[in-house]
Backbone bond lengths (Angstrom), bond angles and torsions (degrees), N, CA, C in turn:
res aa  C-N    CA-C-N  psi(-1)  N-CA   C-N-CA  omega(-1)  CA-C   N-CA-C  phi
1 M - - - 1.472 - - 1.512 109.26 -
2 S 1.305 117.76 133.82 1.457 121.80 -179.18 1.523 110.88 -70.67
3 T 1.333 116.24 143.27 1.462 120.96 176.94 1.521 111.20 -91.93
4 G 1.330 117.14 -3.40 1.458 120.49 176.94 1.511 114.42 83.75
5 I 1.324 118.55 16.31 1.459 120.89 179.31 1.524 109.40 -69.48
6 E 1.315 116.75 126.54 1.454 122.84 179.45 1.531 109.08 -127.31
7 Y 1.322 117.22 -173.05 1.456 120.99 -172.29 1.520 113.27 -105.82
8 A 1.340 116.73 26.45 1.457 118.77 179.53 1.527 110.74 -59.68
9 S 1.316 117.23 -36.26 1.465 121.97 174.06 1.520 107.49 -104.88
10 P 1.335 117.71 126.71 1.458 120.14 -168.41 1.520 116.73 -74.74
11 V 1.336 117.86 -21.20 1.465 119.82 -177.06 1.523 109.27 -139.42
12 L 1.334 116.04 136.53 1.460 122.34 177.79 1.520 108.96 -114.27
13 A 1.330 117.39 133.69 1.467 122.18 177.01 1.519 109.73 -119.11
14 I 1.334 115.88 131.17 1.462 122.32 174.99 1.527 107.30 -119.34
15 M 1.328 115.82 108.37 1.460 122.72 -177.30 1.527 109.72 -109.23
16 G 1.312 116.47 171.54 1.449 119.90 175.59 1.509 112.12 156.10
17 P 1.335 116.54 167.55 1.460 120.11 177.80 1.517 110.97 -70.92
18 T 1.305 116.18 165.12 1.456 121.54 177.66 1.526 110.12 -59.64
19 A 1.319 116.41 143.79 1.470 124.24 177.54 1.528 113.62 67.44
20 S 1.334 116.85 24.24 1.469 119.57 -178.33 1.526 113.43 -96.00
21 G 1.331 117.35 -8.83 1.461 120.08 179.34 1.517 114.57 102.07
22 K 1.340 117.67 19.48 1.473 121.64 -178.28 1.528 111.88 -60.95
23 T 1.338 115.85 -49.47 1.464 120.25 -176.10 1.516 111.20 -62.01
24 S 1.321 116.76 -44.95 1.460 121.44 -179.89 1.524 111.28 -60.37
25 L 1.336 116.50 -43.99 1.457 120.61 179.47 1.528 110.92 -65.25
26 A 1.316 116.98 -42.88 1.470 120.71 179.69 1.525 110.70 -60.76
27 L 1.327 116.89 -41.24 1.461 120.31 178.92 1.518 110.96 -66.61
28 D 1.339 117.03 -36.12 1.466 120.65 176.25 1.528 110.76 -63.53
29 V 1.340 115.70 -42.54 1.470 119.67 177.29 1.531 109.89 -62.64
30 A 1.331 115.58 -43.05 1.463 120.40 -177.14 1.528 112.21 -62.84
31 K 1.329 117.01 -28.89 1.468 120.28 177.82 1.525 111.38 -66.83
32 Q 1.341 115.49 -24.30 1.466 120.03 -176.75 1.523 112.52 -95.92
33 T 1.303 117.67 -7.02 1.462 120.84 -174.42 1.519 110.58 -139.02
34 D 1.305 115.82 161.51 1.459 121.30 170.61 1.521 105.57 -87.21
35 S 1.319 117.05 97.84 1.464 120.56 -169.15 1.515 111.81 -141.54
36 E 1.337 115.35 169.26 1.459 123.51 174.03 1.521 108.16 -136.15
37 I 1.315 115.96 147.07 1.463 121.88 -176.02 1.529 110.51 -102.38
38 I 1.330 115.51 132.65 1.468 122.04 173.05 1.522 107.54 -110.39
39 S 1.314 117.11 119.01 1.459 121.40 -179.53 1.525 110.74 -72.13
40 V 1.328 115.31 133.46 1.469 121.75 175.34 1.524 106.64 -116.78
41 D 1.325 115.35 65.47 1.459 122.29 -174.12 1.521 108.99 -143.69
42 S 1.323 116.49 119.58 1.463 121.23 -174.46 1.525 113.19 -70.29
43 A 1.335 118.28 -13.58 1.465 120.62 179.39 1.527 112.00 -96.12
44 L 1.327 117.87 -27.59 1.461 120.68 -177.20 1.525 112.77 -71.00
45 V 1.336 117.17 -12.86 1.474 119.48 179.69 1.523 111.59 -68.99
46 Y 1.336 118.17 -19.47 1.464 121.19 -171.31 1.527 113.15 -87.55
47 K 1.308 114.97 135.15 1.455 121.91 174.97 1.534 109.36 -73.71
48 G 1.318 116.49 144.96 1.460 120.78 176.60 1.508 114.52 76.24
49 M 1.324 117.30 7.70 1.466 121.67 177.73 1.530 107.42 -121.73
50 D 1.321 114.77 83.35 1.459 121.15 -170.55 1.527 113.28 -109.35
51 I 1.327 115.95 -50.98 1.465 119.93 -174.38 1.522 110.90 -70.20
52 G 1.323 116.76 -49.54 1.463 120.73 -176.10 1.517 114.39 -70.28
53 T 1.325 117.56 -15.40 1.461 121.40 177.95 1.526 111.86 -99.44
54 A 1.344 116.88 -1.94 1.475 121.82 -175.26 1.525 110.52 54.92
55 K 1.327 115.35 42.34 1.461 120.90 -179.84 1.531 109.63 -62.75
56 P 1.332 118.17 138.71 1.465 119.45 176.38 1.523 111.25 -50.72
57 T 1.320 116.35 143.67 1.458 121.35 -176.70 1.526 110.87 -70.13
58 A 1.325 115.43 167.37 1.463 120.15 177.50 1.528 110.29 -59.95
59 H 1.327 116.90 -37.15 1.469 121.07 178.18 1.523 110.55 -63.88
60 E 1.324 116.71 -45.03 1.468 120.58 179.62 1.523 111.44 -64.86
61 Q 1.323 115.70 -41.00 1.463 119.28 178.59 1.526 111.71 -68.63
62 G 1.328 115.55 -28.83 1.460 119.58 177.76 1.514 112.35 -72.58
63 A 1.332 115.86 -29.95 1.468 120.40 -178.14 1.528 111.79 -75.90
64 V 1.341 116.60 -33.70 1.467 122.02 -178.27 1.529 108.01 -137.40
65 K 1.317 116.80 135.90 1.457 120.79 177.92 1.523 110.02 -65.20
66 H 1.355 116.80 126.86 1.459 123.05 178.27 1.523 110.00 -112.86
67 H 1.332 115.82 148.61 1.466 121.65 179.01 1.533 110.52 -128.35
68 L 1.329 115.74 158.55 1.470 125.07 177.21 1.525 112.25 62.75
69 M 1.319 115.57 36.29 1.460 121.65 170.44 1.530 107.76 -125.50
70 D 1.342 116.21 142.84 1.464 121.12 178.34 1.529 111.90 57.17
71 I 1.323 116.60 45.85 1.473 119.19 -176.29 1.524 113.62 -107.02
72 I 1.356 118.30 -16.87 1.469 119.36 179.34 1.529 110.31 -139.68
73 D 1.316 115.33 161.10 1.454 122.40 176.79 1.533 109.50 -78.76
74 P 1.335 118.28 148.60 1.469 120.53 -179.82 1.526 115.17 -59.17
75 K 1.315 118.67 -17.74 1.480 120.03 178.84 1.525 111.62 -78.73
76 D 1.334 116.80 -12.96 1.461 121.56 -175.83 1.528 111.45 -101.35
77 S 1.326 115.79 164.27 1.463 122.49 178.53 1.526 110.05 -109.02
78 Y 1.312 115.42 152.92 1.466 122.15 177.56 1.518 106.70 -129.50
79 S 1.315 116.29 114.03 1.459 120.74 -171.24 1.526 112.22 -85.30
80 V 1.328 114.56 164.41 1.463 120.80 176.12 1.527 110.22 -61.49
81 S 1.325 116.83 -41.02 1.464 119.62 -179.69 1.529 111.35 -65.27
82 Q 1.334 117.27 -36.66 1.458 119.92 175.13 1.524 110.52 -61.83
83 F 1.333 115.86 -42.70 1.467 119.83 178.68 1.531 110.54 -60.14
84 V 1.326 116.76 -48.38 1.467 120.55 -177.93 1.531 110.54 -60.65
85 N 1.317 116.66 -45.48 1.465 120.39 -179.83 1.524 111.31 -63.73
86 D 1.339 116.21 -45.84 1.466 120.34 -179.05 1.525 111.19 -64.62
87 T 1.328 116.50 -42.60 1.459 120.08 -177.03 1.524 111.75 -68.98
88 T 1.320 117.19 -42.08 1.460 120.36 178.15 1.524 110.38 -60.62
89 R 1.338 115.70 -42.05 1.475 119.99 177.46 1.533 110.78 -63.96
90 L 1.328 116.86 -45.07 1.464 121.13 -177.57 1.525 112.02 -64.31
91 I 1.330 116.94 -39.82 1.463 119.97 178.57 1.528 109.76 -58.21
92 G 1.325 116.54 -45.01 1.457 120.60 178.86 1.521 112.08 -62.19
93 E 1.336 116.33 -42.43 1.465 120.33 -179.49 1.526 111.45 -66.45
94 I 1.331 116.50 -39.64 1.469 120.45 178.89 1.523 110.47 -66.56
95 H 1.314 116.54 -39.94 1.466 120.13 175.61 1.527 110.94 -60.77
96 E 1.325 116.83 -41.20 1.466 120.76 179.81 1.525 111.56 -61.76
97 R 1.336 115.83 -28.61 1.465 119.99 177.08 1.527 111.92 -84.09
98 G 1.332 116.46 1.31 1.458 120.56 178.20 1.514 113.45 76.34
99 R 1.317 116.35 24.83 1.462 120.58 -176.81 1.521 111.85 -115.90
100 L 1.322 114.91 164.23 1.467 122.11 179.82 1.522 110.08 -92.57
101 P 1.329 119.58 120.92 1.469 121.09 173.90 1.532 109.79 -76.51
102 I 1.331 116.44 130.35 1.463 121.61 176.23 1.526 107.98 -116.88
103 L 1.326 116.91 113.80 1.461 122.37 177.17 1.522 108.31 -87.40
104 V 1.326 117.39 123.81 1.465 120.79 -175.05 1.521 110.33 -133.28
105 G 1.339 117.34 126.57 1.456 119.09 175.11 1.517 113.04 162.50
106 G 1.322 114.08 -176.97 1.453 120.16 -177.04 1.514 114.31 -128.10
107 T 1.341 118.06 10.98 1.459 120.22 176.59 1.521 107.76 -84.32
108 M 1.320 115.17 91.53 1.457 121.05 -170.54 1.534 112.21 -66.37
109 M 1.326 116.80 -27.99 1.463 120.09 177.09 1.536 110.02 -62.31
110 Y 1.328 116.65 -36.98 1.463 120.71 176.71 1.527 110.71 -65.94
111 F 1.329 116.33 -48.44 1.463 120.41 179.33 1.530 110.85 -59.32
112 N 1.327 115.73 -43.68 1.464 120.23 -178.30 1.527 111.30 -61.42
113 A 1.323 116.20 -44.53 1.464 120.30 -179.46 1.523 110.99 -65.79
114 L 1.320 116.73 -39.30 1.458 120.52 -178.71 1.526 111.36 -67.63
115 I 1.336 115.86 -45.49 1.462 120.54 -173.84 1.527 112.32 -81.14
116 N 1.335 116.63 -41.41 1.466 120.45 -173.63 1.519 114.12 -100.30
117 G 1.323 116.90 -6.54 1.453 120.27 175.76 1.517 113.12 100.94
118 I 1.304 115.98 153.48 1.464 122.60 178.35 1.521 107.62 -135.78
119 S 1.306 115.41 140.68 1.461 119.20 -178.06 1.525 110.72 -68.57
120 S 1.317 115.30 153.26 1.458 121.63 178.33 1.528 108.85 -85.28
121 L 1.323 116.86 113.35 1.465 120.77 -177.69 1.529 110.64 -82.60
122 P 1.328 116.52 154.08 1.470 120.37 177.57 1.524 111.38 -58.74
123 K 1.332 116.19 150.65 1.454 120.79 179.09 1.524 110.57 -68.77
124 S 1.316 114.44 158.33 1.459 120.44 -179.08 1.528 110.72 -66.24
125 N 1.338 115.38 144.27 1.459 121.88 178.97 1.530 108.00 -118.98
126 D 1.337 116.14 104.31 1.467 120.93 -173.84 1.523 112.63 -62.53
127 V 1.324 117.39 -34.82 1.475 121.00 -178.58 1.525 109.91 -64.82
128 I 1.318 116.68 -47.61 1.465 120.78 -179.80 1.526 110.86 -66.92
129 R 1.339 117.49 -38.92 1.469 120.52 178.98 1.529 110.79 -61.32
130 E 1.315 115.99 -41.70 1.455 120.39 179.16 1.534 110.54 -66.18
131 Q 1.314 116.62 -38.68 1.461 121.18 177.09 1.536 110.06 -61.48
132 I 1.323 117.11 -43.95 1.471 121.41 179.73 1.526 110.24 -63.90
133 N 1.329 117.65 -41.37 1.465 120.75 179.47 1.526 111.49 -63.83
134 R 1.331 116.98 -38.41 1.474 119.81 177.52 1.529 110.79 -65.81
135 E 1.332 115.91 -40.24 1.469 119.70 177.52 1.526 110.55 -63.01
136 A 1.336 116.51 -37.75 1.463 120.31 179.45 1.525 111.00 -64.65
137 E 1.336 116.23 -37.86 1.463 120.49 178.52 1.528 110.97 -64.61
138 R 1.334 116.12 -34.84 1.465 120.32 -178.48 1.526 112.43 -79.71
139 S 1.329 116.47 -46.56 1.473 118.97 -170.36 1.526 115.08 -117.28
140 G 1.337 117.02 -7.31 1.460 119.95 177.30 1.525 113.00 92.13
141 W 1.320 115.58 156.18 1.463 121.19 -177.98 1.520 112.49 -70.12
142 S 1.327 116.99 -25.68 1.467 119.34 179.18 1.531 110.39 -63.99
143 S 1.333 116.32 -36.04 1.462 120.60 177.81 1.533 111.04 -66.63
144 L 1.334 116.22 -40.88 1.459 119.88 178.83 1.527 111.13 -70.36
145 H 1.321 116.34 -33.94 1.466 118.69 176.16 1.531 110.32 -65.70
146 A 1.322 116.38 -37.35 1.464 120.45 176.95 1.534 110.41 -63.59
147 E 1.338 116.44 -38.93 1.462 120.10 176.30 1.526 110.56 -62.54
148 L 1.336 115.94 -41.44 1.463 120.21 178.96 1.526 110.79 -63.00
149 M 1.319 117.01 -42.60 1.468 120.82 178.09 1.525 110.66 -58.92
150 N 1.325 116.06 -33.88 1.462 120.93 -178.00 1.533 112.54 -72.66
151 V 1.348 116.03 -37.51 1.472 118.99 -175.84 1.536 112.87 -96.93
152 D 1.331 117.07 -25.50 1.466 121.04 -176.77 1.526 108.52 -148.41
153 K 1.339 115.17 80.96 1.463 120.52 -173.34 1.533 112.21 -61.99
154 V 1.319 116.97 -36.52 1.473 119.98 -179.04 1.529 110.57 -61.40
155 S 1.328 116.33 -48.53 1.462 120.02 177.98 1.525 111.08 -66.75
156 G 1.329 116.28 -39.13 1.457 120.43 -179.75 1.513 112.85 -61.12
157 E 1.327 116.40 -38.12 1.465 120.05 179.48 1.523 111.54 -74.10
158 R 1.328 116.60 -27.58 1.461 120.53 -179.02 1.531 112.21 -82.51
159 I 1.336 116.49 -31.83 1.461 121.25 -175.27 1.531 110.19 -94.70
160 H 1.316 116.08 129.71 1.464 121.58 -178.37 1.535 110.34 -70.29
161 P 1.341 118.30 143.35 1.477 120.92 179.60 1.525 113.88 -59.36
162 N 1.351 117.55 -20.62 1.463 121.18 178.96 1.523 113.01 -101.67
163 D 1.324 116.43 25.47 1.464 121.10 178.82 1.534 108.79 -113.73
164 P 1.349 117.48 80.53 1.469 120.39 -173.02 1.523 114.12 -61.60
165 Q 1.332 117.47 -33.93 1.467 119.31 -177.82 1.527 111.81 -63.53
166 R 1.317 116.36 -44.68 1.463 119.35 -177.24 1.529 112.05 -77.76
167 I 1.331 116.77 -32.08 1.471 119.43 173.64 1.529 109.24 -62.11
168 T 1.339 115.41 -46.15 1.464 120.42 179.67 1.523 111.08 -58.25
169 R 1.323 116.16 -46.70 1.466 119.30 -177.37 1.528 111.45 -63.81
170 A 1.322 116.93 -43.35 1.462 120.26 -178.16 1.533 111.23 -64.18
171 L 1.332 116.66 -43.68 1.467 119.74 179.07 1.526 111.19 -70.49
172 E 1.325 116.45 -37.12 1.464 120.86 178.62 1.528 110.53 -60.05
173 V 1.332 116.72 -45.32 1.464 120.77 179.42 1.524 110.49 -61.67
174 Y 1.346 116.62 -43.88 1.467 120.02 -178.84 1.526 111.68 -65.84
175 R 1.323 115.93 -45.05 1.463 119.09 -177.10 1.527 112.59 -69.72
176 S 1.316 116.97 -31.58 1.472 119.51 -176.60 1.526 113.05 -84.18
177 T 1.354 116.86 -23.82 1.470 119.20 -175.56 1.525 113.88 -119.69
178 G 1.332 116.66 -16.63 1.458 119.56 -175.84 1.517 112.81 77.95
179 K 1.335 116.16 3.26 1.464 121.34 177.82 1.527 108.83 -123.71
180 T 1.329 115.88 147.91 1.461 120.12 -174.02 1.525 112.26 -74.58
181 L 1.322 115.02 160.64 1.460 120.84 174.00 1.524 110.26 -60.08
182 T 1.323 116.73 -38.29 1.462 121.29 177.74 1.523 110.65 -58.87
183 H 1.333 116.77 -43.61 1.467 120.37 178.05 1.523 111.12 -57.61
184 W 1.337 117.13 -48.18 1.456 120.81 -177.49 1.523 111.39 -64.86
185 Q 1.330 116.26 -37.51 1.462 119.63 -178.29 1.526 112.09 -70.96
186 E 1.317 116.58 -21.72 1.469 120.27 179.79 1.529 112.74 -83.20
187 Q 1.332 116.55 -11.35 1.462 119.30 179.19 1.531 109.66 -72.67
188 E 1.326 115.44 139.69 1.463 119.33 -178.87 1.520 109.77 -70.14
189 G 1.314 115.90 130.95 1.454 120.88 -178.22 1.507 112.94 -109.10
190 E 1.306 114.29 179.41 1.462 120.42 179.91 1.522 110.27 -72.22
191 K 1.314 116.39 133.17 1.459 121.14 -178.17 1.526 110.80 -84.73
192 C 1.330 114.91 161.46 1.454 121.34 179.99 1.532 109.75 -58.18
193 P 1.323 118.25 131.39 1.464 120.65 -177.17 1.531 113.77 -75.57
194 Y 1.340 116.99 -3.48 1.452 120.37 -176.24 1.527 111.67 -106.13
195 E 1.315 115.86 147.07 1.464 120.91 172.94 1.522 108.29 -77.79
196 I 1.311 116.86 125.24 1.462 121.37 -177.11 1.528 109.23 -115.41
197 T 1.321 116.58 117.44 1.458 121.71 175.73 1.525 107.77 -85.24
198 Q 1.330 116.07 119.76 1.461 120.97 -166.89 1.534 112.98 -110.85
199 F 1.339 114.31 132.83 1.455 121.98 175.50 1.524 109.13 -127.60
200 A 1.327 115.49 148.56 1.464 121.34 173.81 1.523 107.72 -126.31
201 I 1.328 116.56 136.63 1.453 121.12 -178.55 1.525 110.29 -122.29
202 A 1.335 116.44 138.42 1.467 122.33 178.00 1.522 108.38 -168.51
203 P 1.341 117.08 155.06 1.466 118.94 171.48 1.528 109.33 -67.90
204 Q 1.316 117.39 147.20 1.460 120.08 179.18 1.524 111.56 -68.15
205 D 1.321 117.25 -29.80 1.462 122.55 -178.43 1.529 109.55 -98.15
206 R 1.327 116.93 118.35 1.469 121.31 -179.70 1.533 111.59 -59.22
207 A 1.344 117.33 -34.40 1.466 120.91 -179.40 1.527 111.13 -62.11
208 I 1.322 116.24 -35.12 1.464 119.98 179.03 1.525 110.06 -68.06
209 L 1.331 116.78 -39.90 1.465 120.08 176.79 1.520 110.23 -61.36
210 H 1.330 117.06 -41.59 1.464 120.99 178.19 1.527 111.20 -61.59
211 E 1.325 116.72 -40.05 1.465 120.63 178.23 1.523 110.87 -64.95
212 R 1.323 116.51 -41.51 1.465 121.03 178.75 1.525 111.28 -63.26
213 I 1.337 116.34 -39.56 1.461 121.02 178.34 1.524 110.50 -63.02
214 E 1.327 117.13 -44.69 1.472 120.59 -179.86 1.524 110.74 -63.92
215 R 1.332 116.59 -44.48 1.464 120.17 179.77 1.519 111.17 -62.16
216 R 1.326 115.75 -41.11 1.463 118.50 -177.97 1.524 111.12 -69.19
217 F 1.322 117.49 -37.97 1.466 119.44 178.70 1.528 110.02 -63.42
218 D 1.320 117.05 -42.50 1.465 120.51 178.09 1.532 111.02 -65.25
219 M 1.324 116.65 -35.45 1.465 120.34 177.35 1.530 110.28 -65.65
220 M 1.343 116.26 -39.37 1.463 120.05 177.45 1.530 110.88 -61.81
221 L 1.328 116.03 -42.78 1.463 119.91 178.45 1.527 110.36 -61.60
222 A 1.323 116.41 -41.31 1.460 121.06 179.80 1.524 112.00 -67.12
223 E 1.327 116.29 -29.41 1.472 120.93 -177.71 1.524 113.09 -84.64
224 G 1.349 117.47 -4.09 1.460 119.92 175.95 1.513 115.21 107.73
225 F 1.326 116.98 28.02 1.465 120.55 179.79 1.529 111.37 -58.91
226 E 1.341 116.54 -40.21 1.471 119.94 -179.91 1.526 110.76 -60.37
227 R 1.329 117.36 -42.93 1.477 120.94 178.63 1.527 110.92 -63.91
228 E 1.328 115.59 -38.85 1.464 119.65 -179.75 1.529 111.17 -61.10
229 V 1.330 116.45 -47.51 1.469 119.81 -178.23 1.524 110.62 -72.53
230 K 1.325 117.52 -33.58 1.469 121.29 177.98 1.527 110.50 -58.49
231 K 1.315 115.47 -39.98 1.465 120.39 178.82 1.526 110.46 -62.63
232 L 1.325 116.87 -40.69 1.463 120.90 177.24 1.526 110.43 -67.73
233 Y 1.322 116.28 -42.30 1.458 122.51 -177.60 1.533 111.07 -61.59
234 E 1.328 115.46 -38.81 1.467 120.11 -175.48 1.530 112.92 -79.45
235 R 1.325 117.66 -6.96 1.467 119.83 176.62 1.522 111.53 -62.43
236 G 1.326 115.88 -38.55 1.459 120.18 177.39 1.518 115.48 90.22
237 D 1.347 117.59 -8.64 1.468 119.31 -178.72 1.524 112.12 -111.59
238 L 1.327 117.46 12.03 1.457 121.88 179.89 1.517 109.72 -116.68
239 N 1.338 116.71 155.53 1.456 120.15 178.04 1.525 109.47 -149.57
240 E 1.318 114.62 169.35 1.462 120.81 -174.07 1.533 113.10 -67.81
241 G 1.321 117.21 -13.88 1.455 119.59 -179.79 1.514 114.02 -81.12
242 L 1.326 117.57 -13.88 1.460 120.77 -178.71 1.529 111.14 -74.84
243 P 1.329 117.44 145.58 1.466 120.03 179.24 1.526 113.31 -54.97
244 S 1.329 117.15 -37.15 1.468 120.26 -179.53 1.526 111.27 -62.38
245 I 1.313 117.24 -47.42 1.461 121.16 -176.22 1.524 111.35 -77.17
246 R 1.324 117.60 -17.83 1.466 120.17 174.66 1.530 111.84 -79.07
247 S 1.324 117.16 -5.99 1.464 120.28 178.76 1.525 109.95 -58.84
248 V 1.318 115.41 146.67 1.470 121.58 -179.06 1.527 110.07 -55.17
249 G 1.313 115.57 132.55 1.457 121.45 -179.09 1.512 112.05 92.43
250 Y 1.303 116.97 -47.29 1.462 120.98 -179.49 1.520 110.01 -68.66
251 R 1.319 117.75 -41.31 1.465 120.64 179.33 1.524 110.35 -61.27
252 Q 1.325 117.56 -44.24 1.461 121.36 -178.07 1.532 110.78 -67.72
253 M 1.328 117.10 -39.74 1.461 119.85 177.29 1.522 109.96 -66.56
254 W 1.325 117.72 -37.71 1.465 122.55 177.59 1.531 110.03 -61.33
255 Q 1.321 116.33 -43.85 1.463 121.21 178.86 1.531 110.98 -64.94
256 Y 1.309 116.91 -31.46 1.469 121.37 175.17 1.530 109.64 -64.96
257 F 1.327 117.30 -44.78 1.467 120.73 178.33 1.524 111.69 -66.19
258 E 1.331 116.86 -30.75 1.458 121.26 179.07 1.532 111.64 -76.89
259 G 1.326 117.59 -7.25 1.458 121.69 -179.32 1.513 113.82 84.37
260 E 1.345 116.72 9.90 1.463 120.90 -179.28 1.526 112.27 -82.67
261 L 1.330 116.60 -23.24 1.460 121.74 -179.20 1.527 109.77 -131.72
262 S 1.326 116.04 148.62 1.458 119.78 169.95 1.523 108.19 -78.92
263 Q 1.308 117.15 170.69 1.468 119.92 179.38 1.527 111.03 -62.93
264 C 1.315 115.64 -38.77 1.465 120.60 178.78 1.535 110.43 -65.93
265 E 1.324 116.40 -42.94 1.471 120.36 179.07 1.521 111.00 -65.81
266 M 1.346 116.19 -37.38 1.465 120.34 178.14 1.523 110.53 -59.48
267 R 1.325 116.30 -47.09 1.467 120.38 179.43 1.527 110.60 -61.73
268 E 1.332 116.06 -48.50 1.462 120.30 -176.99 1.528 111.41 -61.80
269 R 1.321 116.88 -45.88 1.461 120.01 -177.91 1.523 111.97 -71.99
270 G 1.325 116.00 -31.40 1.458 119.46 176.25 1.519 111.19 -63.79
271 I 1.321 116.34 -42.36 1.467 120.90 178.40 1.521 110.55 -66.97
272 I 1.327 116.74 -43.17 1.472 120.56 179.09 1.526 110.53 -61.74
273 A 1.334 116.73 -44.97 1.465 120.54 -179.26 1.531 111.16 -63.01
274 T 1.337 116.30 -36.53 1.467 119.66 178.88 1.522 110.50 -68.44
275 R 1.336 117.10 -39.65 1.466 120.35 177.25 1.528 110.91 -65.28
276 Q 1.328 116.90 -37.08 1.464 120.31 177.56 1.531 110.60 -65.95
277 L 1.332 116.11 -38.45 1.464 120.29 175.64 1.525 110.28 -60.54
278 A 1.331 116.22 -45.78 1.464 120.35 179.63 1.528 111.20 -60.35
279 K 1.321 116.21 -38.88 1.465 120.19 178.67 1.526 110.87 -63.23
280 R 1.337 116.88 -43.33 1.467 120.47 178.38 1.529 110.73 -64.08
281 Q 1.318 116.83 -40.27 1.460 120.00 178.70 1.524 111.14 -63.19
282 L 1.328 116.81 -42.69 1.466 120.70 179.31 1.526 111.23 -66.50
283 T 1.334 116.39 -35.87 1.465 120.16 177.77 1.526 110.25 -62.23
284 W 1.334 116.69 -44.93 1.461 121.08 175.29 1.522 109.91 -55.68
285 L 1.325 115.84 -50.58 1.460 120.79 -171.35 1.525 113.13 -68.76
286 R 1.325 117.11 -30.37 1.464 119.00 -179.06 1.525 111.58 -67.95
287 G 1.321 116.75 -23.15 1.450 119.50 176.71 1.524 112.89 -98.39
288 W 1.324 116.30 9.25 1.463 122.03 -174.01 1.519 111.04 -78.07
289 Q 1.320 115.60 144.56 1.462 121.44 176.40 1.532 110.02 -94.56
290 D 1.337 115.73 148.63 1.470 121.71 171.05 1.522 113.48 58.15
291 V 1.327 116.86 43.64 1.458 120.21 177.44 1.523 109.46 -121.10
292 T 1.325 116.88 139.83 1.460 123.04 176.63 1.523 108.75 -104.98
293 W 1.321 116.57 125.76 1.455 121.08 -176.50 1.535 111.41 -86.34
294 L 1.320 115.04 140.96 1.457 123.00 176.22 1.520 109.36 -124.84
295 D 1.322 116.12 146.80 1.460 121.32 177.09 1.528 108.78 -91.21
296 T 1.320 116.67 131.18 1.462 122.00 -179.04 1.526 112.18 -49.61
297 F 1.336 117.31 -37.38 1.461 120.86 -171.76 1.531 113.61 -100.42
298 A 1.330 117.42 5.26 1.466 120.25 -179.62 1.529 110.38 -71.95
299 N 1.323 115.48 150.34 1.466 121.18 179.85 1.525 113.05 -93.08
300 D 1.332 117.03 -7.69 1.466 119.99 -174.10 1.525 113.03 -112.45
301 N 1.343 117.99 22.64 1.465 119.61 -178.12 1.527 112.20 -63.56
302 L 1.333 117.33 -40.84 1.459 119.71 178.69 1.527 111.23 -62.99
303 T 1.316 116.18 -38.84 1.458 120.57 179.24 1.528 110.75 -64.37
304 K 1.334 116.53 -41.97 1.461 120.63 179.27 1.527 111.00 -65.19
305 I 1.313 116.81 -38.90 1.463 119.82 178.16 1.525 109.86 -66.29
306 A 1.333 115.84 -44.03 1.462 119.93 -179.67 1.521 111.68 -60.24
307 A 1.328 116.61 -39.59 1.465 120.67 -179.63 1.517 111.13 -63.62
308 K 1.325 117.05 -38.20 1.465 120.87 -179.07 1.525 111.85 -76.83
309 V 1.300 115.60 -41.97 1.456 119.66 -175.30 1.516 111.17 -68.50
310 T 1.320 118.40 -29.05 1.459 120.87 -177.60 1.518 112.73 -88.10
311 L 1.351 118.51 -1.00 1.460 120.39 178.35 1.526 111.24 -63.82
């Protein structure tokens, strides 16, 4: 039976904490509409990181076209501005195909930048980047990170000392403009040109969300999460400072391989880190404007979405 979802509103967003049922709900919506899903998840962009990110299965991806998944190697970074540019382009392309774009994920920084705007950062300067790389070869990235802390403490505290790509970008922006990366990021940017109807889904009881997180982490372990990370670990060109390996679960498994944690500690800390992530996501969402809340276990979520989308 049709739920009556139409295209009166051009873009649908389904947000929520990890393990809240976002993917399942998005797929249910997609069954009722001619639509495509755009992932709003900073971990799903990485190739070879499937189990620990709860990436939609091949069957799920086959049923509905998905975007912004498996697009970069774990050694590379994917910026907020790249996400905004890619998503804005994809929304237009999906509209041209006569379909409904569904934004699904829990990376609230991505949603915030897309909906509220992101400042336009200075273009890359190859000469300065090369100069920074030569300095790194001579004195090491820790020295350059210390320089960043001195000129832009906010960025320095956010960027890991073993993340050369982001250290380079932050110093490049400062050296080329005389203003910090933090300054540029605080400038008001152009907002998304599309109207986005926003929903957030979560269980009403926080304890239930915690139980779901624990069950899912154990399911990931049973499905071969350790083997997945071992393959990344044995590549030899990745480290804990990279954004990919800092992802929840992957960092703890990496520390287990490094001998810093026992297997039991890895599991415990992985679950704790995931619960902390969920708490941060909920904190973002509680201060969010123009969002309609849905209960993970409600039977009328599709009806509520249809009522909003057809307004």
